[in-house]
N, C-alpha and C positions, 0 to 999 in steps of 0.2 A: 761421176762413175768411177774414175780412175782410183780413188781409195779402196773401194770394194774390189774392184778388179784385181789390184795388185796384192791386196791382203789374201783373197781367196784363189787366185791363179798366178801369181806373181808375173803379171803381164801388164803392158800399158796400152791404152787406146789412143793412137794418134792418127788424126786424120792425114790422108795422103796428100790432100791439096793444103798448102802452107796457109796459115791464118793471114788474114789481110793485114799488110803493112804500110805504114805512113812513109812518105818520102824521107823523112829525117830518121827513121828506124836504120840501126846498123845490122849488117848481116852478122850472123854467129860466126865466131872463129873457133878454133881448136882449143884455144886457151879457156874458153867459157865451158865448152863442153868437158874438157879435161878437168876443170874445177868440180862440176857436178859429178864425175865419175869418181873422183878422189873421195869425196865426201860420202858417196854411196858405199864406196869400198871399205871405209871406215866403220860402216854400219854392217857390213857383212854382205853387200850386194854389189853387183855390177850391171850396168845395161848391155845388152847384147849388141852386136854390130849393126843389126837391123835397126834397133831403136836409136842408136847414135846417128846412123846414115839418115833417118826420118827427120830427126831434130836438125841435123846439119843444114836441111833445106829451109827451116824456118827463120823468120826474123827473131832477133835478139831478145825483143821484150816477151814474146811468147815462149821462147826457150827458158827465159829466166822464170816466168810464171809456172811453167810445168816442173822445172827442177826445184823450185821452192815447194811446190806441193809434193813431189816425189819424196824429197829427203824429210819433209814433215811427217808424212804417213811412215816412212820407215823407221823414223826415231819413235814414233808412237808404238809401231809393232815391236820393236826390240827393247823399249823402255828407256831410250836414251833422251827422251824429251824431258826428262825430270833429272836434277842434279842428285848424284848419289855420294853423299858424304857421311861416313860412318862415325862412329864415336872416337875411333882412332884412325885418323885421315891416314896415316903410312900403313895401313893394314895390308897384309898380315905380319909384315916383319916388326911393327910396332908392339904387337901383342906377342910374338914368339919369344921377346927377351924381357917380358914384364914378370916379376915373383908375384905371390899371392897378395902380400902387403899392398904393392902399388897398384894392383887391380882394385883392390878393395878401396884404397883412397881415391881413386880416379871414379869409381862408380859413385861413392858418396858424394863426390864434388859434383857430378853431374845430376845426381837427384835433387840436390840443393840449388843448383844454379841454372842447370840445362844446357851448360856450355858443353862444347866437344873439348877432347883434349887436343892441344896443340900438336903440330907435327914438327918434325924437325928440320924442315925447309930444304932438304936436299932433294935434287931432281931425280925422279923416278926412271929407271931404265926403260927403253921402249919396250913395247910389248913384243914378247916372242911367241909366235904361234904358226901353226901350219895348216889351218882350215882354210878351205877353197870356199870363195864368195859364191852365192847362188846368183844365177843369172836372171835377169829381168828381160823376158822376151816381148817382142811385138805382138799385140792381139788384133782382134777384129770385132766389130760391133755384134755379129751373131753370137760369136763366143761369150762375149760379155752378156748379152740378153739372154742365152742359155743357163746362166746363174739362177735367174728368177724361176724360169720354167722348170729347173731340176728341183730348187727348192720347194715348189708347189707342189710336183709330182712325187715328193719323197714317200716312201712307204714306212717310215718311222718318224718319231717326233722330232722336232727342230729346237735348237738351243735358242737362248736369249738372242745371240748374235745372228743366227739365221732369221730370226723373226723380225729382228730389225732392219736387215737387209731386203727381207721380203716387202717390209712396209715401204722401204725407200724407194723400190722400183714402183709400186703402186703410186705414191706421191708424185713421183717425176713423170710417169708415163699417162696417168690419168686414163681417160677413155681408151687410149691406145694400148693399155695393158693386156685387153682381153685377147689380143691377136698372140700374147706370150702365155696364156694361162693354158696347161695341158687339158687334154680331153677327158682324164681321169686324175681326181685328187683322192688317192686311197685313204689317207690317214686323216681321220675326223677332227683331230685337234689343229691341223694344218690348214683344213678347209675352214675351221672356226675363224682362225686367224687372218685368212686371206678374205674372206667374206667381210669381217670387222673393218678391215683397211679398205674394201671396196666402198662399204657404207659410208665411211668416213670422208673418204676422198674423191669417190665416183659416184655419188647419188644419182639416181635417174633409173630409167626403164631397163636399161641394160644390167644394171646391178640387180635389180628386183627380179628379172628373169633368171639371173644366175642363181640367186638364192632359191627360187622356186623349184629349179631343175635339180639343185645340189643337196639341199638339206632334206634328207630321206626320213628322219625321225624327230619326234619332240625333243631327243636329247641333242640332237644336231642344233636346234634352236636355242637350247641351253647354253651350249657351249659357245655359240654365237654371243649370246647377252653376256656370258663371263669374259669373252675376249674384248667385247665392247667396253666393258667396265676395268679392263686392265688385269684380269684375274687369271688364275690357272686354269686354262682349257682342259686340263685332263680331269679337272673336277675332284682331284684329290684333296684340296683344302678348300675351305668356305670362301666365297668372295663378298666384298663389301660393294653392293650396288649403288648405283647413284641415280637420282632422278633422271627422267628421260623427257624428250620432247614428245608431244602427243602423238605426232605422226610415227615416231619409231615405236612407241607402245603398240600402236595399231598394227604396224607392220609385224612385229614379233608374235603378237596374239594372232595375227591372221595365219603366220606361217605354222603355228601349232594346231590351227584349226583345220588345216589341209590334212592331217594325219588322224585316220579313225581311230588308232589304237593309242592315241596320245595319252588318255587316262592311265593305261597299264605301263607306258613308258615313263611317265612322271613318277610312278611309284618306285623306280630305281634310285631316284635322287630326291625324295620328299622335302629334306630340310632346304635343299639348293633352291628347289622351286618355291616353296614357301617364302624365301627371302627375295626371290625375284618377284613373286607375286604382289609383294607389298609396294613395288614400284610400277608393275603393270596396271593394276587397279582393273582385274579381269571383270569384276561385276559392273563397272562402268559400261563395259561393251558387250553385256550379256546377251542382248538382243541380236547382236551382229555374229558374235563368236559363241554360241549357246555351249558347244561341246566342250570348249577350252574353259569357259567359266564353271561348267559342271565339274571339270575335273580338278580345277582348284579347290571348289568347294568340299570335294571329297578329300582333298588332302588337309585342308584345315579342319575337317570333321574329326581327325585323328582315327577313323575306322581302317582298320588293316584292309587292303585290297589284294586279292590274290595275283600273284605275278608269277611269270615264267619259272625264275630262279627259285622262288619260295615253294613252288610245286615240285620242282627238281630236288630240293633239299628235303622235302617231306618223303618223297618216295625212295631216297637213300636211306633216310633214318628209319623207314619201315622194312628196308631190305629188299625192295622192288628194283633191283638194279638194271634188270633187263628192260623194263617200262621206261625208266629213267633214260637209259640208252637210246630206247625207240624215240621219245620225245626229243632228246639232243640232236637227232639227225636233222631236225629243223633249223639248228643253230650250229652249224660246223665248227665255228671258232671255239665255242663254250665246250663242245665234245671233245676237241682236242686238249683242252686245258683241263678237263676232268678225267681224261683218259685213264691216267696211273692209278687214280682212285677208284674208277670203276673195275679196273683190271684187277687188282689186289683185293676186291671185295667181293666179286660173282664168283659164285661156285663153279661156273661154267664160264671162262672168259672167250670162248670162241665166237660166240653171238656179239660179243661187246665189240671185239676186234673187226668182225665182218661189217657190223654197222658202221663203224668208222671207216673202214676201207671204202665203202659206198659213197662218202661225202668228204674224204679227204682232198679231192680236187677242188673243193670249194673253200678251204681254209686258206688263209693269208700266207704269204711266202714266209714272212718272218717267224709266223707261230709255227710253220711246218719244220722251219731250220731250227727253232729252239727245241722243239719236241723231238726232232731227229739226235741232237746233241744229248738231250736229257736221256733217251734210249739207248745210246751208246754207251754211256756211263752208268745206266741204270743198275746193271748186275754187280758193278764194284764201285758202290758210292763212296766219296770222300767222307772223312771224319765230320765235316762241317757242311750244311747247306746255308749257303749265301743268298740273300735277297736284296734287290734295289727296288725300294717300294716307288710306286709312281707319285710323281710330284715334282715341284721345281726346285728342290732342294737334292744334292747327291748323298743321300744316305744309304748306308748299307747295314743289314742286320744279318747277324749268322747264329745258328743254332745247331745242336747235335742232330744228325741225321738217325732219325728212330723209326723210319717207315718199314713196313713188312716188305719182304722181296717179292718180286713179280713171279708169277708162273713161270716154269721153266720154258724158254723160247719166246716168251711174250715181247720181250724189250727188242730182240731181234726183229721180229715180226713188225712190231710198230716202225722201227727204223727203215725196215723195206718198203712199208705201206707210204711213209712220207718221202722216201727218196724216188719211188716210182711217180709220186703225184708231182713232185718238183721237177723231175727230167721231162715229164710229158708237157708241163706249164714252159719250162725253159725252151723246149723244142719248137714251140710256135712263134719264137722270137726271132729277128734276123739273124741269119749264120754269122758266125765268127772266123771261120776258115781254121786254118792251123794256128793252136793256142799253146803258148807257153805258160805254166803256172809255177812261180818261183816258190820253193820249199819254204822259204823264210817267211811267207805269209802265215804260216802256222802259227806264229807269234802275234798275229794281229787280230783282234777281235771284230767281228762284224758288228756296224754301227747301228744296233737295234735302239738304244735308249739314249737320245741326245738332249732331251727337253732341259736336264739339269747340267748340261756340259758347260765348264766354263770357257770365257773366250781365251784363246789361246794362240801363240804363234804358229804353231803346227798343230792342226787339228787331228786328234787320236781317239778312236774309240776305247772307253774306260777298259782297262785289262789289257790293252796291248802293249807289247814291249818293243824296244829298240837296242841294237848293240850300243855299248858305250863308245864315243870316239876315242881314238889313239891319244889320249892326255894323260898326264900324271896327277892333275889335281882337278876336282870338281868344284867349284865355288857357287855355292846357294846364295840368292839374294832376295831382299824384300824391300819394297818401298811403300810408304803410306803418308797419309795428311790427315791432320786433325778433322773431325767434323764439326757438330754444334759444341764439342768440348774436348777436352784432353783425350787423346786416344794413344793408347799404347799397345802396340801389336808386337809380338814376339816371334822370332824365327829361331826354330830349334831343330835339332837332328836327332833322332832316336836311332840307337844302334843296337842291332839284335844279332844273335848267333844264327848257326844253320838249322837250330831246333826252334826258331822264332823266340828265344829267350832273351830278355833283356840284359844287355851288357853295360851300357852307359849312355849319356846324353850330352850333347853340346847345346847350351842354352845359356840364358842371360845370368844364371847362377854359376855356370861351369865353363869358362871361356877356352878352356885347353884339355883334351883329353884323347887318348887313342890315336894321335897323329891327325887331329882336326882342330882348328881355331875358330873362335867366335869373335867378330869384331867389336863385341861391347853393346850394352843393353842402353836404348833410347827410349825414355819414357813420355815424351811430349814431342809433337811434329806440327807446329803451327805454319811452318814453312815446307814441311816434308822431311822425312828421316828415312835412313838406309841402314839396314843389317845385312851382314855377309856371314857366311860360315864357309871356312875350306877345309877340304876333305883330302888327304893325302892317302890315295887309293891303295897304294901297296903297302903303306904302314898300317893301315886299317886291316887289310886282308891279313898280314902276317900276324897280327895280334888277335885273330879269331873272330873278326867281324865280317858277316856276310852281307846282311841288310841294313841299310840306312834309309830310314823313312823321314821326309821333309815335313815338319810340322809347323804349322801356323796358328797361334793363340791370339785372341783379342783379349788382353789381360784387363783392360778396362770395361769389358763386357759390352761393348758397342758390336751389333750385327755389322758385317762387312758391307752390307747394302746401304748402311747409314754414314759411311766414309765418302767423302768426295772422289778418292781415288786410293786403290790398294792393288799392288800387283806384285808378283814373285816369280821366279824362275831359277834357272842353273846355267852355268858357264862352264866350259871345258878349257882348262888352261894348261900349258906346258911348263910354265914357271911361275909360280904363284907370287913372286916379287917383282915381275916385269910388268909394265904397263900400269894403268890406273885400277883402283880396286873395281870399278866398273868399266868393262870395254864391250861395246855392243856388237862387235864382230865376233866375240867368242860366245855370244848368247846362243844357247841351243833351243830353249823353250822359255817362253814367257806367258804367265797366264793372269788373267784379270780375276780379283776377289772381289765378288759383288752379291754373295748369296745371303740369305737370313740366317746365318750361322755365326759361330764364334771360333770353331776349330776346324781348319781345313787341312788335309792331307793331299798335296798334289801329286806327290811321285815317290817312288822307292828306287833305290839302287840295290842291284844284286852284285856285289863285288866278286863272288865266285865265279859265275857265269858271265859277268862283263856286260850287264844289260840294265837298261832303265825301263820300269815298268810305270805306266800312266794309272795312277789311281783317281784323283780328282773326286774324292769323296770327303764328307762331313761327318764330324762327331757331334753329339749333343754335349754340351758343357754342363758340368755339375756345380751347383752353386759353392762357390768360395774355393773350389778344387779345380782351377782351370789352367794349371800349368802343365808342361808335358810330363811331370813325374806323376802327377795325380790321374792321368789318362793312358798310363802305358798299357794296362790290360787292354783298354779299346784299341790302342794303335797296334798292339801286338795282334789282337783278334781280326782287325780289318786287313792286316798285312797278310796273314795266313789265310783269311776267306779269299783275298784277291789272287793270290798266287795257286790257290789250290782248286778254285772253282772251275768245273767244266764251263766252257764257253765255245759258242760257235765261231770258228776262224775263218778268215777270208780265203784260204787255201781250200776249205772244204766248199765253200760257196763258189768260188770260180771254177773250181774242177766240175762241179755239176753243171755248170754253165757250159764249159768246154765240151763236156761229154754229149750234152744234149745239142750243142749248136755247131759243133765242129769236131776236131780231133786234137788229141793232145801231143806236142813233140817236145823233145828234151833240148833244144837248142833254140834259144830266143832269136838267134839271127834268121832261122828258118820258119819263124811264127809270124802270121798276119795279125795277131792279136796278143798282145804281151801284158801279163798280170804279173807285177813284180813291185819289189819294195822301192827300186830306184828309177823305173822306166816304165812306158806304157800306163796302164791303169795302175795307181798306186794306192796304198792304205790312206794317203792323205787326200785322194779324190773322193772325199765322203759324199759330195753332192752327187755326183755321177753315180757312185755306188748305190745310194738309197734310191734314186730315181729310176736307174736302168737295170739294176740286178737284184734289188729286194721287192 
């Protein structure tokens, strides 16, 4: 349990009662505790006094085992569990003194022999840094178990890491997990993953009762079947189903049979249902589940069946906007998503707005918040509209905003309706008392879409930004290992000016430019390989560079999900030539690359505002055009879309909660509830935000 607890909460769960000790076991001494503390400090962490005091009462074998697990987890979190040896082992000094001819000869030698360039053998000066270590606090069982409850209660999608942690709790707790399941599981994808894990690891009457109580529609059953097959429960991409035991087929068919409107619901995802039907064999059980068998037969016949959405589209196409709005009142979420379209098409928008006001209190919190943000910025739209398509890959699309304006006053009215509904909803929650809301939270996006979020050292919502640390250099890093064949992953940095115009790139074919240095191109990694880029922030700024985008390309065209391990990140350094090329205590963020893509953009640096923006997006590769130079238009577009896209920020969310549930104060010392970047409820408490505030 401690690896999850440490990674998510930076806490350790240590029993108050010391583990049993043999007569021959030695008591732990200050020397052993100091050794663990020193190794943790090298990784950027230190144990709190409470943790050290608890361990001091334990026998030496138990402390040794706990220390090993602690250090192993910290190394994996920071990336220090792998050796980082670049092409030039004395990087960056070894690169700074090279001329073009020698760089060319070194590259050719590596491409032919795969050997690294030898170092000069001199000892590197010790690391010069001023970063404070992160403190590992003492936790408790209730707080550790709350991780599962908050994951299950999340009002937005979960990432791969979240789902893996959710599954771990179910596997470990078995039947005892039911006491940790929240009363409400608002997000259907999360329900599907939880239900699938219960079926796999806790089969029996309790799980059957849970499924019957929670799966409200046929689509819920489809999501469950997809989750059982290891597919994308958002249903954005097709799933390859597998053969199922007879008992499971009967269970899924029986769950569909319970819903009288299953035939209509199945029309929403006809191809997904057809593929599932090939493995469920509904005709075999037609006598027992007649409605389900008939629904599958209708799908296979190819006859179009009327659905709610098709009826709405027909009404809109014929100009019957008022009738479409009237019908949409039965589905408030769809009403909210279509509201802008309805308002700008209606001859008289007042009835449309009145209809939405009647059902706004039934719309989910994330949708109301997103609609509020949309309305606030609607009268002054940005040049680009950016979209994050649903699915398990973090892609972004952008297009010119060509929408007609809304009638005067409509955007403000929509915003007021949404805020009124949100305030009423939040007022029913437990009071917060005096609240302090940090203005810096305006730079942090609310965590609406996490299903495609990469596993990272610090979990941030896509689009959030943090101030850069007080450091002269930023060092980007990449580590990967071959999969079934040779893998060449390239680390690059694309440089742009204030107008998002391309300036230059630091990459495998350009190791030095504009105050930056690349450690050299490694083209094969049977035992693992590392690449680095050093960025002299002040020199880049003086030469007109404002934005630096970190770009990762799979040059040999293997998706990252096919590599056994691939991760990247960035370090903040005071002196580029002190310490080793990779120093875990200077790591600010580390992200795992495991998506089914070839090009990833983890982050962007804004050198003018001195901030780091978390991008965590992917680009589609173009055949034979997969290096950074050939994707610059895409990189520039994604950067501009990310930095100009209106988004719901945490300051707005927490301010609404404070207004509804307490009162706002200007001094954090006078507050009972603090929302801030560095204390109280922070942007990194994503589990708590998703479960308790969305």
